[in-house]
The first five atom37 places (N, CA, C, CB, O) and aatype in JSON, in Angstrom:
{
  "aatype": [12, 18, 11, 9, 12, 10, 4, 4, 15, 0, 7, 12, 15, 16, 15, 12, 10, 19, 1, 11, 12, 6, 6, 0, 0, 0, 6, 5, 7, 10, 14, 19, 6, 9, 11, 0, 13, 7, 19, 0, 6, 13, 3, 6, 5, 13, 15, 1, 18, 5, 19, 19, 10, 10, 7, 14, 5, 19, 11, 18, 12, 10, 5, 15, 10, 16, 6, 11, 16, 0, 3, 5, 2, 9, 14, 19, 5, 10, 9, 3, 12, 12, 3, 18, 7, 12, 5, 1, 7, 3, 11, 19, 10, 3, 13, 0, 10, 15, 10, 9, 0, 0, 0, 8, 6, 11, 0, 0, 10],
  "atom_mask": [
    [1, 1, 1, 1, 1],
    [1, 1, 1, 1, 1],
    [1, 1, 1, 1, 1],
    [1, 1, 1, 1, 1],
    [1, 1, 1, 1, 1],
    [1, 1, 1, 1, 1],
    [1, 1, 1, 1, 1],
    [1, 1, 1, 1, 1],
    [1, 1, 1, 1, 1],
    [1, 1, 1, 1, 1],
    [1, 1, 1, 0, 1],
    [1, 1, 1, 1, 1],
    [1, 1, 1, 1, 1],
    [1, 1, 1, 1, 1],
    [1, 1, 1, 1, 1],
    [1, 1, 1, 1, 1],
    [1, 1, 1, 1, 1],
    [1, 1, 1, 1, 1],
    [1, 1, 1, 1, 1],
    [1, 1, 1, 1, 1],
    [1, 1, 1, 1, 1],
    [1, 1, 1, 1, 1],
    [1, 1, 1, 1, 1],
    [1, 1, 1, 1, 1],
    [1, 1, 1, 1, 1],
    [1, 1, 1, 1, 1],
    [1, 1, 1, 1, 1],
    [1, 1, 1, 1, 1],
    [1, 1, 1, 0, 1],
    [1, 1, 1, 1, 1],
    [1, 1, 1, 1, 1],
    [1, 1, 1, 1, 1],
    [1, 1, 1, 1, 1],
    [1, 1, 1, 1, 1],
    [1, 1, 1, 1, 1],
    [1, 1, 1, 1, 1],
    [1, 1, 1, 1, 1],
    [1, 1, 1, 0, 1],
    [1, 1, 1, 1, 1],
    [1, 1, 1, 1, 1],
    [1, 1, 1, 1, 1],
    [1, 1, 1, 1, 1],
    [1, 1, 1, 1, 1],
    [1, 1, 1, 1, 1],
    [1, 1, 1, 1, 1],
    [1, 1, 1, 1, 1],
    [1, 1, 1, 1, 1],
    [1, 1, 1, 1, 1],
    [1, 1, 1, 1, 1],
    [1, 1, 1, 1, 1],
    [1, 1, 1, 1, 1],
    [1, 1, 1, 1, 1],
    [1, 1, 1, 1, 1],
    [1, 1, 1, 1, 1],
    [1, 1, 1, 0, 1],
    [1, 1, 1, 1, 1],
    [1, 1, 1, 1, 1],
    [1, 1, 1, 1, 1],
    [1, 1, 1, 1, 1],
    [1, 1, 1, 1, 1],
    [1, 1, 1, 1, 1],
    [1, 1, 1, 1, 1],
    [1, 1, 1, 1, 1],
    [1, 1, 1, 1, 1],
    [1, 1, 1, 1, 1],
    [1, 1, 1, 1, 1],
    [1, 1, 1, 1, 1],
    [1, 1, 1, 1, 1],
    [1, 1, 1, 1, 1],
    [1, 1, 1, 1, 1],
    [1, 1, 1, 1, 1],
    [1, 1, 1, 1, 1],
    [1, 1, 1, 1, 1],
    [1, 1, 1, 1, 1],
    [1, 1, 1, 1, 1],
    [1, 1, 1, 1, 1],
    [1, 1, 1, 1, 1],
    [1, 1, 1, 1, 1],
    [1, 1, 1, 1, 1],
    [1, 1, 1, 1, 1],
    [1, 1, 1, 1, 1],
    [1, 1, 1, 1, 1],
    [1, 1, 1, 1, 1],
    [1, 1, 1, 1, 1],
    [1, 1, 1, 0, 1],
    [1, 1, 1, 1, 1],
    [1, 1, 1, 1, 1],
    [1, 1, 1, 1, 1],
    [1, 1, 1, 0, 1],
    [1, 1, 1, 1, 1],
    [1, 1, 1, 1, 1],
    [1, 1, 1, 1, 1],
    [1, 1, 1, 1, 1],
    [1, 1, 1, 1, 1],
    [1, 1, 1, 1, 1],
    [1, 1, 1, 1, 1],
    [1, 1, 1, 1, 1],
    [1, 1, 1, 1, 1],
    [1, 1, 1, 1, 1],
    [1, 1, 1, 1, 1],
    [1, 1, 1, 1, 1],
    [1, 1, 1, 1, 1],
    [1, 1, 1, 1, 1],
    [1, 1, 1, 1, 1],
    [1, 1, 1, 1, 1],
    [1, 1, 1, 1, 1],
    [1, 1, 1, 1, 1],
    [1, 1, 1, 1, 1],
    [1, 1, 1, 1, 1]
  ],
  "atom_positions": [
    [[25.92, 144.49, 74.25], [26.99, 144.3, 73.29], [28.33, 144.46, 74.0], [26.87, 145.3, 72.12], [28.54, 145.4, 74.76]],
    [[29.22, 143.52, 73.75], [30.57, 143.57, 74.29], [31.45, 144.34, 73.31], [31.13, 142.14, 74.55], [31.46, 144.06, 72.11]],
    [[32.19, 145.32, 73.84], [33.03, 146.16, 73.0], [34.49, 145.95, 73.4], [32.63, 147.66, 73.11], [34.9, 146.29, 74.51]],
    [[35.26, 145.37, 72.46], [36.62, 144.97, 72.74], [37.57, 145.66, 71.75], [36.77, 143.44, 72.66], [37.36, 145.63, 70.54]],
    [[38.61, 146.27, 72.3], [39.62, 146.94, 71.49], [40.91, 146.14, 71.56], [39.84, 148.41, 71.96], [41.37, 145.79, 72.64]],
    [[41.5, 145.87, 70.39], [42.82, 145.27, 70.33], [43.77, 146.34, 69.85], [42.85, 144.02, 69.39], [43.43, 147.16, 68.99]],
    [[44.97, 146.35, 70.41], [45.92, 147.4, 70.1], [47.29, 146.77, 69.85], [45.98, 148.44, 71.25], [47.78, 145.96, 70.64]],
    [[47.9, 147.15, 68.74], [49.25, 146.67, 68.43], [50.04, 147.83, 67.84], [49.21, 145.44, 67.44], [49.63, 148.99, 67.93]],
    [[51.16, 147.53, 67.24], [52.02, 148.6, 66.71], [51.29, 149.47, 65.7], [53.25, 148.0, 66.06], [51.3, 150.7, 65.81]],
    [[50.65, 148.84, 64.71], [49.99, 149.62, 63.67], [48.54, 149.21, 63.45], [50.74, 149.48, 62.39], [47.87, 149.81, 62.61]],
    [[48.03, 148.23, 64.17], [46.65, 147.8, 63.99], [46.47, 146.73, 62.95], [0.0, 0.0, 0.0], [45.36, 146.22, 62.76]],
    [[47.54, 146.36, 62.26], [47.43, 145.38, 61.17], [47.56, 143.95, 61.66], [48.49, 145.66, 60.13], [46.78, 143.08, 61.27]],
    [[48.52, 143.7, 62.51], [48.79, 142.31, 62.89], [47.67, 141.7, 63.72], [50.09, 142.23, 63.68], [47.57, 140.47, 63.81]],
    [[46.82, 142.51, 64.3], [45.72, 141.98, 65.1], [44.45, 141.77, 64.29], [45.43, 142.91, 66.25], [43.48, 141.2, 64.8]],
    [[44.42, 142.22, 63.04], [43.18, 142.13, 62.27], [42.74, 140.69, 62.03], [43.34, 142.84, 60.93], [41.54, 140.4, 62.03]],
    [[43.68, 139.77, 61.84], [43.31, 138.37, 61.67], [42.75, 137.81, 62.98], [44.52, 137.53, 61.21], [41.81, 137.02, 62.96]],
    [[43.34, 138.21, 64.09], [42.85, 137.76, 65.39], [41.44, 138.3, 65.65], [43.81, 138.21, 66.51], [40.61, 137.59, 66.22]],
    [[41.17, 139.52, 65.24], [39.82, 140.08, 65.37], [38.82, 139.18, 64.65], [39.77, 141.53, 64.79], [37.76, 138.88, 65.21]],
    [[39.13, 138.76, 63.45], [38.22, 137.88, 62.7], [37.99, 136.56, 63.44], [38.77, 137.62, 61.3], [36.87, 136.06, 63.5]],
    [[39.05, 136.0, 63.98], [38.92, 134.74, 64.72], [38.06, 134.93, 65.97], [40.32, 134.19, 65.11], [37.26, 134.06, 66.31]],
    [[38.21, 136.05, 66.63], [37.41, 136.35, 67.82], [35.95, 136.54, 67.43], [37.93, 137.61, 68.53], [35.05, 136.05, 68.13]],
    [[35.69, 137.24, 66.33], [34.32, 137.44, 65.86], [33.66, 136.11, 65.51], [34.3, 138.38, 64.64], [32.48, 135.9, 65.78]],
    [[34.43, 135.21, 64.89], [33.9, 133.88, 64.57], [33.53, 133.12, 65.84], [34.93, 133.08, 63.75], [32.47, 132.49, 65.9]],
    [[34.39, 133.19, 66.85], [34.13, 132.51, 68.12], [32.89, 133.1, 68.79], [35.35, 132.61, 69.06], [32.08, 132.36, 69.35]],
    [[32.74, 134.41, 68.74], [31.58, 135.06, 69.33], [30.3, 134.65, 68.61], [31.74, 136.59, 69.31], [29.27, 134.41, 69.24]],
    [[30.36, 134.57, 67.29], [29.19, 134.17, 66.5], [28.77, 132.75, 66.85], [29.5, 134.28, 64.99], [27.58, 132.46, 66.95]],
    [[29.75, 131.86, 67.03], [29.44, 130.48, 67.41], [28.73, 130.4, 68.76], [30.72, 129.64, 67.45], [27.91, 129.51, 69.0]],
    [[29.06, 131.36, 69.64], [28.46, 131.39, 70.98], [27.21, 132.26, 71.03], [29.48, 131.88, 72.0], [26.54, 132.33, 72.06]],
    [[26.9, 132.92, 69.93], [25.74, 133.8, 69.9], [25.92, 135.07, 70.71], [0.0, 0.0, 0.0], [24.95, 135.62, 71.24]],
    [[27.17, 135.54, 70.82], [27.46, 136.73, 71.61], [27.53, 137.98, 70.73], [28.78, 136.56, 72.39], [28.2, 137.97, 69.7]],
    [[26.84, 139.04, 71.12], [26.94, 140.29, 70.38], [28.25, 141.0, 70.73], [25.73, 141.2, 70.68], [28.47, 141.37, 71.88]],
    [[29.11, 141.2, 69.74], [30.4, 141.84, 69.99], [30.72, 142.89, 68.95], [31.5, 140.79, 70.02], [30.25, 142.85, 67.82]],
    [[31.52, 143.83, 69.39], [32.18, 144.77, 68.48], [33.65, 144.68, 68.84], [31.61, 146.26, 68.59], [34.05, 145.04, 69.95]],
    [[34.45, 144.22, 67.9], [35.88, 144.06, 68.15], [36.62, 144.8, 67.05], [36.3, 142.54, 68.2], [36.4, 144.55, 65.86]],
    [[37.49, 145.71, 67.44], [38.25, 146.49, 66.46], [39.72, 146.49, 66.86], [37.71, 147.95, 66.38], [40.06, 146.39, 68.03]],
    [[40.58, 146.59, 65.85], [42.02, 146.68, 66.06], [42.51, 148.06, 65.67], [42.76, 145.58, 65.25], [42.11, 148.62, 64.65]],
    [[43.39, 148.6, 66.5], [43.97, 149.92, 66.26], [45.45, 149.88, 66.56], [43.27, 151.0, 67.12], [45.93, 149.03, 67.3]],
    [[46.17, 150.81, 65.98], [47.56, 151.01, 66.34], [47.63, 151.86, 67.59], [0.0, 0.0, 0.0], [46.68, 152.56, 67.92]],
    [[48.76, 151.8, 68.3], [48.9, 152.56, 69.54], [48.77, 154.06, 69.31], [50.23, 152.25, 70.2], [48.4, 154.79, 70.23]],
    [[49.06, 154.52, 68.12], [48.92, 155.95, 67.82], [47.47, 156.41, 67.96], [49.42, 156.25, 66.41], [47.22, 157.6, 68.19]],
    [[46.52, 155.49, 67.82], [45.1, 155.83, 67.92], [44.51, 155.55, 69.31], [44.32, 155.05, 66.88], [43.33, 155.78, 69.54]],
    [[45.33, 155.06, 70.21], [44.85, 154.63, 71.52], [44.04, 155.72, 72.23], [46.01, 154.21, 72.39], [42.9, 155.47, 72.65]],
    [[44.61, 156.9, 72.38], [43.98, 157.96, 73.16], [42.59, 158.34, 72.65], [44.86, 159.18, 73.16], [41.7, 158.61, 73.45]],
    [[42.41, 158.36, 71.35], [41.11, 158.76, 70.82], [40.09, 157.62, 70.78], [41.28, 159.32, 69.44], [38.9, 157.87, 70.63]],
    [[40.54, 156.37, 70.9], [39.64, 155.23, 70.75], [39.24, 154.51, 72.05], [40.28, 154.26, 69.86], [38.11, 154.04, 72.15]],
    [[40.13, 154.42, 73.03], [39.91, 153.5, 74.15], [38.61, 153.73, 74.92], [41.05, 153.6, 75.09], [38.02, 152.77, 75.4]],
    [[38.17, 154.95, 75.05], [36.98, 155.23, 75.86], [35.69, 154.66, 75.27], [36.82, 156.73, 76.04], [34.66, 154.62, 75.95]],
    [[35.73, 154.21, 74.02], [34.56, 153.61, 73.37], [34.42, 152.12, 73.66], [34.64, 153.83, 71.86], [33.45, 151.49, 73.24]],
    [[35.4, 151.55, 74.38], [35.44, 150.1, 74.58], [35.41, 149.74, 76.06], [36.69, 149.52, 73.92], [35.7, 150.56, 76.92]],
    [[35.05, 148.48, 76.33], [34.97, 147.98, 77.7], [36.27, 147.36, 78.16], [33.85, 146.96, 77.83], [36.5, 147.22, 79.36]],
    [[37.12, 146.99, 77.23], [38.4, 146.37, 77.55], [39.36, 146.63, 76.39], [38.23, 144.83, 77.81], [38.95, 146.74, 75.23]],
    [[40.65, 146.72, 76.72], [41.69, 146.88, 75.71], [42.7, 145.75, 75.88], [42.38, 148.29, 75.82], [43.23, 145.54, 76.97]],
    [[42.95, 145.03, 74.8], [43.95, 143.97, 74.81], [45.12, 144.38, 73.93], [43.35, 142.61, 74.33], [44.93, 144.84, 72.8]],
    [[46.32, 144.22, 74.46], [47.52, 144.64, 73.75], [48.23, 143.45, 73.11], [48.47, 145.37, 74.69], [48.35, 142.39, 73.72]],
    [[48.69, 143.64, 71.9], [49.51, 142.63, 71.24], [50.88, 142.58, 71.9], [0.0, 0.0, 0.0], [51.33, 143.56, 72.49]],
    [[51.54, 141.44, 71.81], [52.85, 141.26, 72.47], [53.9, 142.29, 72.05], [53.37, 139.89, 72.17], [54.78, 142.61, 72.84]],
    [[53.81, 142.8, 70.84], [54.82, 143.75, 70.38], [54.76, 145.11, 71.08], [54.68, 143.94, 68.9], [55.69, 145.9, 70.96]],
    [[53.67, 145.4, 71.8], [53.57, 146.67, 72.53], [53.45, 146.45, 74.04], [52.36, 147.47, 72.02], [52.95, 147.31, 74.75]],
    [[53.91, 145.29, 74.52], [53.79, 145.01, 75.95], [54.53, 146.03, 76.81], [54.31, 143.61, 76.25], [54.16, 146.25, 77.97]],
    [[55.55, 146.65, 76.27], [56.3, 147.66, 77.01], [55.44, 148.88, 77.34], [57.51, 148.1, 76.2], [55.82, 149.68, 78.19]],
    [[54.3, 149.03, 76.7], [53.42, 150.18, 76.93], [52.31, 149.88, 77.93], [52.81, 150.62, 75.62], [51.5, 150.77, 78.22]],
    [[52.25, 148.68, 78.46], [51.15, 148.27, 79.34], [50.93, 149.26, 80.48], [51.42, 146.89, 79.9], [49.8, 149.69, 80.69]],
    [[51.96, 149.62, 81.2], [51.8, 150.49, 82.36], [51.27, 151.87, 81.97], [53.14, 150.65, 83.08], [50.32, 152.36, 82.58]],
    [[51.85, 152.48, 80.96], [51.41, 153.83, 80.58], [49.98, 153.83, 80.05], [52.36, 154.42, 79.53], [49.23, 154.77, 80.32]],
    [[49.6, 152.81, 79.3], [48.23, 152.76, 78.76], [47.22, 152.43, 79.87], [48.13, 151.71, 77.63], [46.1, 152.94, 79.85]],
    [[47.62, 151.6, 80.81], [46.74, 151.29, 81.95], [46.45, 152.55, 82.75], [47.39, 150.22, 82.86], [45.32, 152.76, 83.2]],
    [[47.45, 153.38, 82.94], [47.27, 154.64, 83.68], [46.26, 155.55, 82.97], [48.62, 155.37, 83.84], [45.49, 156.25, 83.63]],
    [[46.25, 155.54, 81.65], [45.33, 156.4, 80.9], [43.88, 155.96, 81.05], [45.71, 156.4, 79.43], [42.97, 156.79, 80.96]],
    [[43.64, 154.67, 81.27], [42.27, 154.15, 81.34], [41.75, 153.98, 82.75], [42.19, 152.83, 80.63], [40.56, 153.72, 82.94]],
    [[42.61, 154.12, 83.75], [42.25, 153.79, 85.13], [41.01, 154.53, 85.63], [43.41, 154.1, 86.04], [40.16, 153.92, 86.27]],
    [[40.89, 155.82, 85.36], [39.76, 156.58, 85.89], [38.44, 156.21, 85.21], [40.02, 158.06, 85.72], [37.37, 156.6, 85.69]],
    [[38.49, 155.46, 84.11], [37.26, 155.05, 83.42], [36.95, 153.57, 83.64], [37.39, 155.33, 81.92], [36.01, 153.03, 83.05]],
    [[37.74, 152.9, 84.49], [37.52, 151.48, 84.81], [37.52, 150.61, 83.56], [36.2, 151.31, 85.56], [36.7, 149.71, 83.42]],
    [[38.46, 150.89, 82.65], [38.62, 150.09, 81.44], [39.91, 149.29, 81.6], [38.65, 150.99, 80.14], [41.0, 149.87, 81.59]],
    [[39.8, 147.97, 81.74], [41.02, 147.17, 81.91], [41.85, 147.11, 80.64], [40.66, 145.77, 82.36], [41.33, 147.06, 79.52]],
    [[43.17, 147.12, 80.84], [44.13, 146.96, 79.75], [45.03, 145.79, 80.14], [44.97, 148.29, 79.5], [45.64, 145.79, 81.2]],
    [[45.1, 144.79, 79.27], [45.93, 143.62, 79.55], [46.6, 143.14, 78.28], [45.08, 142.49, 80.18], [46.18, 143.46, 77.17]],
    [[47.65, 142.35, 78.47], [48.36, 141.76, 77.35], [47.65, 140.5, 76.85], [49.8, 141.42, 77.75], [47.1, 139.73, 77.65]],
    [[47.65, 140.31, 75.56], [47.16, 139.07, 74.99], [48.27, 138.04, 75.2], [46.79, 139.23, 73.45], [49.44, 138.3, 74.94]],
    [[47.88, 136.87, 75.66], [48.85, 135.79, 75.85], [49.6, 135.57, 74.53], [48.14, 134.48, 76.31], [49.0, 135.46, 73.46]],
    [[50.93, 135.5, 74.63], [51.76, 135.41, 73.43], [51.44, 134.15, 72.61], [53.23, 135.41, 73.82], [51.43, 134.2, 71.38]],
    [[51.19, 133.04, 73.29], [50.88, 131.8, 72.57], [49.52, 131.9, 71.88], [50.91, 130.61, 73.55], [49.37, 131.48, 70.74]],
    [[48.52, 132.46, 72.59], [47.2, 132.63, 71.98], [47.27, 133.58, 70.8], [46.2, 133.15, 73.02], [46.6, 133.37, 69.79]],
    [[48.09, 134.62, 70.92], [48.26, 135.58, 69.84], [48.91, 134.91, 68.63], [49.11, 136.78, 70.31], [48.42, 135.02, 67.51]],
    [[50.0, 134.22, 68.87], [50.74, 133.59, 67.79], [49.96, 132.48, 67.09], [0.0, 0.0, 0.0], [50.07, 132.31, 65.88]],
    [[49.17, 131.73, 67.86], [48.39, 130.63, 67.31], [47.01, 131.09, 66.82], [48.23, 129.55, 68.36], [46.22, 130.28, 66.32]],
    [[46.74, 132.39, 66.96], [45.47, 132.97, 66.51], [44.27, 132.26, 67.16], [45.36, 132.89, 64.99], [43.3, 131.93, 66.48]],
    [[44.36, 132.05, 68.46], [43.28, 131.39, 69.2], [42.23, 132.42, 69.59], [43.83, 130.67, 70.47], [42.19, 132.9, 70.73]],
    [[41.39, 132.75, 68.64], [40.36, 133.76, 68.86], [39.42, 133.42, 69.99], [0.0, 0.0, 0.0], [39.0, 134.31, 70.73]],
    [[39.09, 132.14, 70.15], [38.19, 131.74, 71.24], [38.8, 132.01, 72.61], [37.83, 130.26, 71.11], [38.11, 132.47, 73.52]],
    [[40.09, 131.72, 72.76], [40.77, 131.94, 74.05], [40.89, 133.43, 74.35], [42.17, 131.29, 74.04], [40.67, 133.87, 75.48]],
    [[41.23, 134.2, 73.34], [41.39, 135.66, 73.54], [40.02, 136.28, 73.83], [42.03, 136.32, 72.28], [39.93, 137.18, 74.67]],
    [[38.98, 135.82, 73.17], [37.64, 136.31, 73.44], [37.24, 136.0, 74.88], [36.62, 135.69, 72.46], [36.74, 136.88, 75.59]],
    [[37.47, 134.78, 75.32], [37.14, 134.4, 76.71], [37.89, 135.26, 77.71], [37.47, 132.92, 76.96], [37.33, 135.68, 78.72]],
    [[39.17, 135.55, 77.42], [39.98, 136.4, 78.29], [39.38, 137.8, 78.36], [41.44, 136.45, 77.8], [39.26, 138.37, 79.45]],
    [[39.02, 138.36, 77.21], [38.43, 139.7, 77.17], [37.13, 139.75, 77.96], [38.18, 140.13, 75.71], [36.9, 140.69, 78.73]],
    [[36.28, 138.74, 77.78], [35.01, 138.71, 78.5], [35.21, 138.59, 80.0], [34.14, 137.56, 78.0], [34.46, 139.17, 80.78]],
    [[36.23, 137.84, 80.42], [36.5, 137.72, 81.87], [36.96, 139.05, 82.44], [37.56, 136.63, 82.13], [36.63, 139.37, 83.58]],
    [[37.73, 139.82, 81.67], [38.18, 141.13, 82.13], [37.01, 142.11, 82.23], [39.25, 141.69, 81.19], [36.95, 142.92, 83.15]],
    [[36.09, 142.04, 81.28], [34.9, 142.9, 81.32], [34.07, 142.56, 82.55], [34.05, 142.75, 80.01], [33.61, 143.46, 83.25]],
    [[33.87, 141.27, 82.81], [33.09, 140.85, 83.99], [33.74, 141.33, 85.27], [32.94, 139.31, 84.02], [33.05, 141.82, 86.18]],
    [[35.06, 141.21, 85.37], [35.77, 141.63, 86.58], [35.66, 143.14, 86.77], [37.26, 141.2, 86.51], [35.51, 143.62, 87.9]],
    [[35.73, 143.9, 85.68], [35.61, 145.35, 85.77], [34.22, 145.76, 86.24], [35.91, 146.0, 84.42], [34.08, 146.7, 87.01]],
    [[33.19, 145.05, 85.77], [31.82, 145.34, 86.2], [31.64, 145.02, 87.69], [30.81, 144.53, 85.36], [30.98, 145.77, 88.41]],
    [[32.22, 143.93, 88.14], [32.15, 143.57, 89.56], [32.84, 144.63, 90.41], [32.79, 142.19, 89.81], [32.32, 145.04, 91.45]],
    [[34.0, 145.07, 89.95], [34.76, 146.1, 90.67], [33.97, 147.4, 90.75], [36.12, 146.34, 89.99], [33.94, 148.05, 91.79]],
    [[33.32, 147.77, 89.65], [32.54, 149.01, 89.62], [31.32, 148.93, 90.52], [32.09, 149.3, 88.2], [30.87, 149.95, 91.05]],
    [[30.8, 147.72, 90.7], [29.6, 147.55, 91.53], [29.89, 147.65, 93.03], [28.96, 146.21, 91.24], [28.98, 147.87, 93.83]],
    [[31.16, 147.5, 93.4], [31.52, 147.55, 94.81], [31.49, 148.94, 95.38], [32.87, 146.98, 95.01], [31.78, 149.13, 96.56]]
  ]
}
C-alpha cells in the first residue's frame, strides 16, 4: 500500500485533490492511502506516510519540514502549482509514486 500525505494551510484545500488522486489510483488498480492535513498536524502525522506533498500555499515551509523528515527517509516536495490548480490527480499521484520509488532506491544503497 502506498501511503501519501498532502499538507496545506488547514488541510481543506487539498481534499478535492486527494479525491482526484484516489480516483486515478483506482483506475490503475493501485492500493493507496492518501490523506490531507494542515501544517499544524505535520509533526504528529508525517511518520505514518511514505511521502509528503505540500500545497503551494505552504511552499515557504519546505526546508523546515524536509529537515524534520530527513532521518526517516520520507521525501517532502512541493506539488506543482499548475497540477494543484488544475486538480490533476493523476499527475500528482505519479509524482508521489516517483518520490516513493526514489526514496526506496536511496534506502537500498
